[in-house]
N, C-alpha and C positions, 0 to 999 in steps of 0.2 A: 286605171285599174291596177291594183298592186299585184305583183307576181307572187304566186304561192309556191313556186319552185324552190326547193331546198338547195343551199350551197353545200357542196361536199369537198373533201380534200383539204389542203392547207388553207385555202381561202376562207373557210368557215370560221376560223379563229381570228381573222383580221377584223379590225374595227370597220364600222360601216363605211367610212371614208378611207378607202384603201389606196387612193391615188399615190400617196407618199410611199407606201410600201412597194408599189409597182415601180416608182421612180428609183428607189434604192436598189431593187433587183435589176433594173436596167443598168444602173451604174456599176454594180459589182459583177454583172454578167457580161459587160462590154469586153470585147476581145483585147483591147489595149489595157484595160484595167487588170484583167486576168494576167496578162503577160508582164505588166509592170509589178504587180504584187508578187508574182512568182519569182521575178528577177530580184526584187528587193528582199526576198525571204532569206537570202544568204548574208545580208547585212547592208549597211549604208553604201551608197554609190553616188558618185558625181554625175551630173547631167550627161556629160559626154560618154561616160562609161555605161550609163543606162541606155542611151540611144544606140551605142554600138552593140549592146547585148540583146536588143529587141529588133530582129530583122524586119524591115519593111515599114517601121514607124517613121513618120516625118517629124521634123522639128516642131512644126505647128501642133501636130496631134499629141506628141509627147508633152509639150508645154501645157496644152489644154487638159490632158489626162492628169498630170501632176497637180495642176491647180484645183481640179475637181476633187482629187483624193485628199489634198491638204484641207480644202474647205470642209470635207466630210469627216475630218479627223482620222483618216486612215494612214496618213504619212506626215512626217515633219520635214520641214525644209530648214536647214541650218546654214547660214551665210557666215563665213569666216573673214575677218578683217585682214586680208592678206593681199599682196600684189604679186601676180594677178589674183582677183577675187576667186574664192573657192566656195562652192555651194554643194552640200550633200543632202541626199534624200534618204529617209529611213522610215520603216514601218513603225507605227505606234502600237500599243498593246491591242487596240481595236483592229488595226490592220493585220497584226500577227494572228488574231483570232480567225481570220479568213484563210490562212495558209492551207489548212487541211482541205477545205472545200475547193479552193482554187486549184491546188495540186491534183486533187481527184479529177477535176474537169480537164486539166492539161493532160494527165495520164490517160484518161478515157479517149480524148481526141487523138493522142499519139497512137494508142492501141488500135483504134477503129478507123483511122483515116483511109486506109487502103480499101476497106469494105465499103465505106461511104462513097469514095471516089468511083468504085466499081458500080455501085447502085446508081449513082448519078449518070455514069456513062450508059448503063443499060436503059435508064429512063429516057435519055436523049435518043437512043436508037429505037426504042419501042413506042415512045410517045406516051407512056403510062401516066406521067404527071400531067401532061396536057389533056389527056383523055378524061382524067378525073376532074380537072378544072372545068372542062367543057360540060360534063354531065352535071356538075354542081351549078354552073351558070344557067343551064337550061331548066333545071329543076326549080330554081328560085324565081 
């Protein structure tokens, strides 16, 4: 039986098969992608400089993130024929088109991190999050 429920919000403009759009949102909303794009917004960087500029990112995760961003056309990788070899990463025009959105998310997180940490701590003390989950589970 077909659903008669209307889709509202941004999803209503998406094509019927919206899986690819969700995949793109997953990629550009990933924390390592956000941090990589915001770091590269100042200009091209070598791998080691990128890794040093993104606290907590492992070599494996940075390599994986850079490969995904290059595959999607958001960054370019330029290898120079030097000894030792030098590789630099830089945002493409498509990648630069994300800077405003990415920086807005970074700024929002920096502005509100204390409030969110406080809310999480309060939730742990009061069990509010666990209570809502239990009510939802018992209702289903």
